[in-house]
Residue, then its C-alpha position, 0 to 999 in steps of 0.5 A: m957280485h955282478i950287480n955291485v959292479l953294474w951299480l958302480a959302473v952306473g955311478l961312475i959313468p957321466y949321464t950329462i956333459k954340458r958346455q957353456k960359453e959366458s961373456d968372460g969365460r967357459i964352464f964345463t960340467a960333467k955329472a954322474l950319480f956319484w960325482r959332479l965335476t965343474v971346470k971354469w976358464k976365465k981370462g986364462d985362469c982355470s979352476w975346478v970343483l969335484s963334488l960328491p952329491f950322492i955321498e953328501h945326500i946320504r950324510q943328511 
């Protein structure tokens, strides 16, 4: 049971957070084992993408 909780925690905690400034906006990316979140700000608009690369990898 404790190993499952540890595995879940490791998969949910981000291992990298990256901020980039571009000429027309900004990009924020947070990556964890089970998920990836990308948020983009451009000229007052905001969009975001949440993906589950670990699950997508298992499907293939």
